[in-house]
HTML snippet that shows the backbone in 3Dmol.js (N, CA, C, O; Angstrom):
<script src="https://3Dmol.org/build/3Dmol-min.js"></script>
<div id="view" style="width:600px;height:400px;position:relative"></div>
<script>
const pdb = `
ATOM      1  N   MET A   1     147.086  76.201 113.433  1.00  0.00           N
ATOM      2  CA  MET A   1     148.317  75.791 112.844  1.00  0.00           C
ATOM      3  C   MET A   1     149.317  77.112 112.861  1.00  0.00           C
ATOM      4  O   MET A   1     150.507  77.013 113.158  1.00  0.00           O
ATOM      5  N   ALA A   2     148.759  78.203 112.550  1.00  0.00           N
ATOM      6  CA  ALA A   2     149.601  79.493 112.443  1.00  0.00           C
ATOM      7  C   ALA A   2     150.086  79.720 113.928  1.00  0.00           C
ATOM      8  O   ALA A   2     151.146  80.325 114.086  1.00  0.00           O
ATOM      9  N   HIS A   3     149.405  79.290 114.987  1.00  0.00           N
ATOM     10  CA  HIS A   3     149.873  79.584 116.213  1.00  0.00           C
ATOM     11  C   HIS A   3     150.872  78.596 116.709  1.00  0.00           C
ATOM     12  O   HIS A   3     151.281  78.720 117.864  1.00  0.00           O
ATOM     13  N   GLY A   4     151.309  77.620 115.950  1.00  0.00           N
ATOM     14  CA  GLY A   4     152.328  76.708 116.341  1.00  0.00           C
ATOM     15  C   GLY A   4     151.716  75.420 117.103  1.00  0.00           C
ATOM     16  O   GLY A   4     152.466  74.666 117.723  1.00  0.00           O
ATOM     17  N   ASP A   5     150.440  75.219 117.037  1.00  0.00           N
ATOM     18  CA  ASP A   5     149.845  74.135 117.730  1.00  0.00           C
ATOM     19  C   ASP A   5     150.136  72.800 116.899  1.00  0.00           C
ATOM     20  O   ASP A   5     150.207  72.822 115.670  1.00  0.00           O
ATOM     21  N   SER A   6     150.288  71.718 117.602  1.00  0.00           N
ATOM     22  CA  SER A   6     150.409  70.471 116.932  1.00  0.00           C
ATOM     23  C   SER A   6     149.140  69.982 116.395  1.00  0.00           C
ATOM     24  O   SER A   6     148.062  70.504 116.679  1.00  0.00           O
ATOM     25  N   ASN A   7     149.267  69.018 115.652  1.00  0.00           N
ATOM     26  CA  ASN A   7     148.045  68.308 115.200  1.00  0.00           C
ATOM     27  C   ASN A   7     147.111  67.870 116.319  1.00  0.00           C
ATOM     28  O   ASN A   7     145.915  68.149 116.407  1.00  0.00           O
ATOM     29  N   SER A   8     147.846  67.132 117.170  1.00  0.00           N
ATOM     30  CA  SER A   8     147.149  66.724 118.319  1.00  0.00           C
ATOM     31  C   SER A   8     146.358  67.766 119.044  1.00  0.00           C
ATOM     32  O   SER A   8     145.163  67.575 119.270  1.00  0.00           O
ATOM     33  N   ARG A   9     147.021  68.950 119.449  1.00  0.00           N
ATOM     34  CA  ARG A   9     146.477  70.042 120.107  1.00  0.00           C
ATOM     35  C   ARG A   9     145.329  70.671 119.274  1.00  0.00           C
ATOM     36  O   ARG A   9     144.380  71.141 119.903  1.00  0.00           O
ATOM     37  N   ILE A  10     145.325  70.723 117.974  1.00  0.00           N
ATOM     38  CA  ILE A  10     144.241  71.144 117.104  1.00  0.00           C
ATOM     39  C   ILE A  10     143.141  70.286 117.217  1.00  0.00           C
ATOM     40  O   ILE A  10     142.005  70.721 117.408  1.00  0.00           O
ATOM     41  N   ALA A  11     143.422  69.012 117.104  1.00  0.00           N
ATOM     42  CA  ALA A  11     142.347  68.062 117.201  1.00  0.00           C
ATOM     43  C   ALA A  11     141.539  68.054 118.481  1.00  0.00           C
ATOM     44  O   ALA A  11     140.331  67.813 118.479  1.00  0.00           O
ATOM     45  N   THR A  12     142.224  68.320 119.563  1.00  0.00           N
ATOM     46  CA  THR A  12     141.683  68.355 120.838  1.00  0.00           C
ATOM     47  C   THR A  12     140.735  69.544 120.926  1.00  0.00           C
ATOM     48  O   THR A  12     139.574  69.419 121.315  1.00  0.00           O
ATOM     49  N   ARG A  13     141.284  70.729 120.543  1.00  0.00           N
ATOM     50  CA  ARG A  13     140.639  72.024 120.505  1.00  0.00           C
ATOM     51  C   ARG A  13     139.364  71.975 119.674  1.00  0.00           C
ATOM     52  O   ARG A  13     138.342  72.524 120.084  1.00  0.00           O
ATOM     53  N   LEU A  14     139.412  71.258 118.389  1.00  0.00           N
ATOM     54  CA  LEU A  14     138.361  71.094 117.552  1.00  0.00           C
ATOM     55  C   LEU A  14     137.309  69.963 117.787  1.00  0.00           C
ATOM     56  O   LEU A  14     136.212  69.924 117.230  1.00  0.00           O
ATOM     57  N   THR A  15     137.750  69.115 118.618  1.00  0.00           N
ATOM     58  CA  THR A  15     137.064  67.812 119.037  1.00  0.00           C
ATOM     59  C   THR A  15     136.832  66.861 117.694  1.00  0.00           C
ATOM     60  O   THR A  15     135.754  66.332 117.421  1.00  0.00           O
ATOM     61  N   ILE A  16     137.973  66.753 116.957  1.00  0.00           N
ATOM     62  CA  ILE A  16     138.033  65.971 115.792  1.00  0.00           C
ATOM     63  C   ILE A  16     139.323  65.066 115.989  1.00  0.00           C
ATOM     64  O   ILE A  16     140.135  65.297 116.885  1.00  0.00           O
ATOM     65  N   SER A  17     139.443  64.096 115.152  1.00  0.00           N
ATOM     66  CA  SER A  17     140.533  63.206 115.229  1.00  0.00           C
ATOM     67  C   SER A  17     141.749  63.847 114.673  1.00  0.00           C
ATOM     68  O   SER A  17     141.735  64.789 113.882  1.00  0.00           O
ATOM     69  N   GLU A  18     142.780  63.275 115.138  1.00  0.00           N
ATOM     70  CA  GLU A  18     144.123  63.726 114.691  1.00  0.00           C
ATOM     71  C   GLU A  18     144.369  63.498 113.245  1.00  0.00           C
ATOM     72  O   GLU A  18     145.011  64.309 112.577  1.00  0.00           O
ATOM     73  N   LYS A  19     143.853  62.368 112.734  1.00  0.00           N
ATOM     74  CA  LYS A  19     143.899  62.098 111.228  1.00  0.00           C
ATOM     75  C   LYS A  19     143.086  63.121 110.449  1.00  0.00           C
ATOM     76  O   LYS A  19     143.483  63.573 109.375  1.00  0.00           O
ATOM     77  N   THR A  20     142.060  63.436 110.958  1.00  0.00           N
ATOM     78  CA  THR A  20     141.294  64.583 110.160  1.00  0.00           C
ATOM     79  C   THR A  20     142.032  65.750 110.089  1.00  0.00           C
ATOM     80  O   THR A  20     142.073  66.374 109.029  1.00  0.00           O
ATOM     81  N   VAL A  21     142.671  66.162 111.159  1.00  0.00           N
ATOM     82  CA  VAL A  21     143.646  67.271 111.222  1.00  0.00           C
ATOM     83  C   VAL A  21     144.682  67.200 110.114  1.00  0.00           C
ATOM     84  O   VAL A  21     144.881  68.121 109.321  1.00  0.00           O
ATOM     85  N   ARG A  22     145.305  66.080 110.118  1.00  0.00           N
ATOM     86  CA  ARG A  22     146.320  65.713 109.160  1.00  0.00           C
ATOM     87  C   ARG A  22     145.932  65.732 107.753  1.00  0.00           C
ATOM     88  O   ARG A  22     146.743  66.055 106.886  1.00  0.00           O
ATOM     89  N   ASN A  23     144.738  65.405 107.488  1.00  0.00           N
ATOM     90  CA  ASN A  23     144.144  65.468 106.198  1.00  0.00           C
ATOM     91  C   ASN A  23     143.891  66.944 105.677  1.00  0.00           C
ATOM     92  O   ASN A  23     144.149  67.310 104.531  1.00  0.00           O
ATOM     93  N   HIS A  24     143.361  67.729 106.657  1.00  0.00           N
ATOM     94  CA  HIS A  24     143.070  69.143 106.461  1.00  0.00           C
ATOM     95  C   HIS A  24     144.397  69.813 106.215  1.00  0.00           C
ATOM     96  O   HIS A  24     144.497  70.581 105.258  1.00  0.00           O
ATOM     97  N   VAL A  25     145.461  69.573 107.034  1.00  0.00           N
ATOM     98  CA  VAL A  25     146.748  70.257 106.858  1.00  0.00           C
ATOM     99  C   VAL A  25     147.262  69.802 105.389  1.00  0.00           C
ATOM    100  O   VAL A  25     147.680  70.665 104.618  1.00  0.00           O
ATOM    101  N   SER A  26     147.232  68.666 105.073  1.00  0.00           N
ATOM    102  CA  SER A  26     147.775  68.090 103.688  1.00  0.00           C
ATOM    103  C   SER A  26     146.915  68.953 102.584  1.00  0.00           C
ATOM    104  O   SER A  26     147.460  69.451 101.599  1.00  0.00           O
ATOM    105  N   ASN A  27     145.711  69.057 102.818  1.00  0.00           N
ATOM    106  CA  ASN A  27     144.853  69.863 101.776  1.00  0.00           C
ATOM    107  C   ASN A  27     145.267  71.234 101.671  1.00  0.00           C
ATOM    108  O   ASN A  27     145.302  71.827 100.593  1.00  0.00           O
ATOM    109  N   ILE A  28     145.618  71.808 102.902  1.00  0.00           N
ATOM    110  CA  ILE A  28     146.064  73.179 103.026  1.00  0.00           C
ATOM    111  C   ILE A  28     147.358  73.308 102.074  1.00  0.00           C
ATOM    112  O   ILE A  28     147.400  74.095 101.128  1.00  0.00           O
ATOM    113  N   PHE A  29     148.327  72.510 102.407  1.00  0.00           N
ATOM    114  CA  PHE A  29     149.670  72.419 101.772  1.00  0.00           C
ATOM    115  C   PHE A  29     149.490  72.354 100.307  1.00  0.00           C
ATOM    116  O   PHE A  29     150.156  73.082  99.571  1.00  0.00           O
ATOM    117  N   ALA A  30     148.676  71.568  99.877  1.00  0.00           N
ATOM    118  CA  ALA A  30     148.372  71.364  98.396  1.00  0.00           C
ATOM    119  C   ALA A  30     147.760  72.621  97.726  1.00  0.00           C
ATOM    120  O   ALA A  30     148.175  73.024  96.639  1.00  0.00           O
ATOM    121  N   LYS A  31     146.821  73.190  98.367  1.00  0.00           N
ATOM    122  CA  LYS A  31     146.232  74.424  97.890  1.00  0.00           C
ATOM    123  C   LYS A  31     147.070  75.515  97.833  1.00  0.00           C
ATOM    124  O   LYS A  31     146.899  76.352  96.946  1.00  0.00           O
ATOM    125  N   LEU A  32     148.049  75.647  98.735  1.00  0.00           N
ATOM    126  CA  LEU A  32     148.915  76.729  98.794  1.00  0.00           C
ATOM    127  C   LEU A  32     150.197  76.514  98.092  1.00  0.00           C
ATOM    128  O   LEU A  32     151.035  77.399  97.918  1.00  0.00           O
ATOM    129  N   ALA A  33     150.305  75.262  97.690  1.00  0.00           N
ATOM    130  CA  ALA A  33     151.564  74.803  96.934  1.00  0.00           C
ATOM    131  C   ALA A  33     152.865  74.980  97.727  1.00  0.00           C
ATOM    132  O   ALA A  33     153.839  75.579  97.269  1.00  0.00           O
ATOM    133  N   VAL A  34     152.819  74.399  98.993  1.00  0.00           N
ATOM    134  CA  VAL A  34     153.955  74.505  99.951  1.00  0.00           C
ATOM    135  C   VAL A  34     154.169  73.050 100.439  1.00  0.00           C
ATOM    136  O   VAL A  34     153.362  72.128 100.319  1.00  0.00           O
ATOM    137  N   ALA A  35     155.384  73.005 101.006  1.00  0.00           N
ATOM    138  CA  ALA A  35     155.818  71.663 101.472  1.00  0.00           C
ATOM    139  C   ALA A  35     155.694  71.432 103.033  1.00  0.00           C
ATOM    140  O   ALA A  35     155.709  70.316 103.553  1.00  0.00           O
ATOM    141  N   ASP A  36     155.567  72.651 103.725  1.00  0.00           N
ATOM    142  CA  ASP A  36     155.480  72.497 105.279  1.00  0.00           C
ATOM    143  C   ASP A  36     154.793  73.530 105.862  1.00  0.00           C
ATOM    144  O   ASP A  36     154.403  74.477 105.178  1.00  0.00           O
ATOM    145  N   ARG A  37     154.574  73.457 107.186  1.00  0.00           N
ATOM    146  CA  ARG A  37     153.924  74.494 107.880  1.00  0.00           C
ATOM    147  C   ARG A  37     154.457  75.830 107.891  1.00  0.00           C
ATOM    148  O   ARG A  37     153.765  76.843 107.787  1.00  0.00           O
ATOM    149  N   SER A  38     155.613  75.807 108.010  1.00  0.00           N
ATOM    150  CA  SER A  38     156.523  77.248 107.945  1.00  0.00           C
ATOM    151  C   SER A  38     156.039  77.905 106.690  1.00  0.00           C
ATOM    152  O   SER A  38     155.464  78.993 106.709  1.00  0.00           O
ATOM    153  N   GLN A  39     156.325  77.105 105.402  1.00  0.00           N
ATOM    154  CA  GLN A  39     155.815  77.904 104.215  1.00  0.00           C
ATOM    155  C   GLN A  39     154.447  78.301 104.219  1.00  0.00           C
ATOM    156  O   GLN A  39     154.159  79.450 103.884  1.00  0.00           O
ATOM    157  N   ALA A  40     153.476  77.397 104.594  1.00  0.00           N
ATOM    158  CA  ALA A  40     152.014  77.792 104.661  1.00  0.00           C
ATOM    159  C   ALA A  40     151.685  78.999 105.494  1.00  0.00           C
ATOM    160  O   ALA A  40     150.858  79.831 105.121  1.00  0.00           O
ATOM    161  N   ILE A  41     152.376  79.087 106.680  1.00  0.00           N
ATOM    162  CA  ILE A  41     152.145  80.323 107.607  1.00  0.00           C
ATOM    163  C   ILE A  41     152.715  81.546 106.876  1.00  0.00           C
ATOM    164  O   ILE A  41     152.083  82.601 106.929  1.00  0.00           O
ATOM    165  N   VAL A  42     153.808  81.476 106.232  1.00  0.00           N
ATOM    166  CA  VAL A  42     154.411  82.665 105.415  1.00  0.00           C
ATOM    167  C   VAL A  42     153.464  83.025 104.334  1.00  0.00           C
ATOM    168  O   VAL A  42     153.159  84.207 104.179  1.00  0.00           O
ATOM    169  N   ARG A  43     152.965  82.078 103.561  1.00  0.00           N
ATOM    170  CA  ARG A  43     152.094  82.317 102.493  1.00  0.00           C
ATOM    171  C   ARG A  43     150.689  82.881 103.068  1.00  0.00           C
ATOM    172  O   ARG A  43     150.028  83.701 102.431  1.00  0.00           O
ATOM    173  N   ALA A  44     150.339  82.437 104.172  1.00  0.00           N
ATOM    174  CA  ALA A  44     148.930  82.898 104.761  1.00  0.00           C
ATOM    175  C   ALA A  44     149.189  84.401 105.308  1.00  0.00           C
ATOM    176  O   ALA A  44     148.335  85.278 105.176  1.00  0.00           O
ATOM    177  N   ARG A  45     150.410  84.618 105.919  1.00  0.00           N
ATOM    178  CA  ARG A  45     150.595  86.087 106.370  1.00  0.00           C
ATOM    179  C   ARG A  45     150.777  87.065 105.184  1.00  0.00           C
ATOM    180  O   ARG A  45     150.390  88.232 105.231  1.00  0.00           O
ATOM    181  N   GLU A  46     151.384  86.514 104.131  1.00  0.00           N
ATOM    182  CA  GLU A  46     151.527  87.444 103.030  1.00  0.00           C
ATOM    183  C   GLU A  46     150.234  87.816 102.382  1.00  0.00           C
ATOM    184  O   GLU A  46     150.174  88.833 101.691  1.00  0.00           O
ATOM    185  N   ALA A  47     149.124  86.992 102.583  1.00  0.00           N
ATOM    186  CA  ALA A  47     147.706  87.126 102.124  1.00  0.00           C
ATOM    187  C   ALA A  47     147.055  87.920 103.076  1.00  0.00           C
ATOM    188  O   ALA A  47     145.904  88.266 102.811  1.00  0.00           O
ATOM    189  N   GLY A  48     147.670  88.356 104.364  1.00  0.00           N
ATOM    190  CA  GLY A  48     146.903  89.057 105.360  1.00  0.00           C
ATOM    191  C   GLY A  48     146.253  88.261 106.298  1.00  0.00           C
ATOM    192  O   GLY A  48     145.499  88.827 107.090  1.00  0.00           O
ATOM    193  N   LEU A  49     146.414  86.958 106.366  1.00  0.00           N
ATOM    194  CA  LEU A  49     145.789  86.116 107.243  1.00  0.00           C
ATOM    195  C   LEU A  49     146.643  85.816 108.631  1.00  0.00           C
ATOM    196  O   LEU A  49     147.869  85.746 108.545  1.00  0.00           O
ATOM    197  N   GLY A  50     146.089  85.667 109.713  1.00  0.00           N
ATOM    198  CA  GLY A  50     146.821  85.386 110.886  1.00  0.00           C
ATOM    199  C   GLY A  50     147.626  86.381 111.516  1.00  0.00           C
ATOM    200  O   GLY A  50     148.621  86.132 112.198  1.00  0.00           O
ATOM    201  N   VAL A  51     147.092  87.706 111.228  1.00  0.00           N
ATOM    202  CA  VAL A  51     147.963  88.737 111.767  1.00  0.00           C
ATOM    203  C   VAL A  51     147.227  89.397 113.065  1.00  0.00           C
ATOM    204  O   VAL A  51     147.676  90.414 113.593  1.00  0.00           O
ATOM    205  N   HIS A  52     146.201  88.810 113.476  1.00  0.00           N
ATOM    206  CA  HIS A  52     145.577  89.139 114.763  1.00  0.00           C
ATOM    207  C   HIS A  52     146.175  88.487 115.886  1.00  0.00           C
ATOM    208  O   HIS A  52     146.757  87.422 115.680  1.00  0.00           O
ATOM    209  N   PRO A  53     146.119  88.980 117.095  1.00  0.00           N
ATOM    210  CA  PRO A  53     146.702  88.388 118.328  1.00  0.00           C
ATOM    211  C   PRO A  53     146.103  86.845 118.411  1.00  0.00           C
ATOM    212  O   PRO A  53     144.969  86.529 118.050  1.00  0.00           O
ATOM    213  N   PRO A  54     147.012  86.031 118.914  1.00  0.00           N
ATOM    214  CA  PRO A  54     146.530  84.631 119.130  1.00  0.00           C
ATOM    215  C   PRO A  54     145.379  84.479 120.038  1.00  0.00           C
ATOM    216  O   PRO A  54     145.184  85.278 120.955  1.00  0.00           O
ATOM    217  N   TYR A  55     144.542  83.379 119.783  1.00  0.00           N
ATOM    218  CA  TYR A  55     143.383  83.222 120.569  1.00  0.00           C
ATOM    219  C   TYR A  55     143.892  82.619 122.019  1.00  0.00           C
ATOM    220  O   TYR A  55     145.018  82.160 122.209  1.00  0.00           O
ATOM    221  N   GLU A  56     142.974  82.699 122.881  1.00  0.00           N
ATOM    222  CA  GLU A  56     143.152  82.260 124.251  1.00  0.00           C
ATOM    223  C   GLU A  56     143.470  80.788 124.281  1.00  0.00           C
ATOM    224  O   GLU A  56     142.738  79.980 123.711  1.00  0.00           O
ATOM    225  N   ARG A  57     144.550  80.431 124.937  1.00  0.00           N
ATOM    226  CA  ARG A  57     144.987  78.934 125.025  1.00  0.00           C
ATOM    227  C   ARG A  57     144.380  78.428 126.200  1.00  0.00           C
ATOM    228  O   ARG A  57     144.553  77.254 126.527  1.00  0.00           O
TER     229      ARG A  57
END
`;
const viewer = $3Dmol.createViewer("view");
viewer.addModel(pdb, "pdb");
viewer.setStyle({}, {cartoon: {color: "spectrum"}});
viewer.zoomTo();
viewer.render();
</script>
């Protein structure tokens, strides 16, 4: 998600359904108390997550 991948792309990479990804993303938003991906990414970066170079696509 932090790399800008869509739910569909994440689902394909993890070999899970897109609905499962949506559920996980919603849970992440709730736990971080944010409304969207941008806010979640900012919150994660502030916590020191996602600062490594992106994975191979």
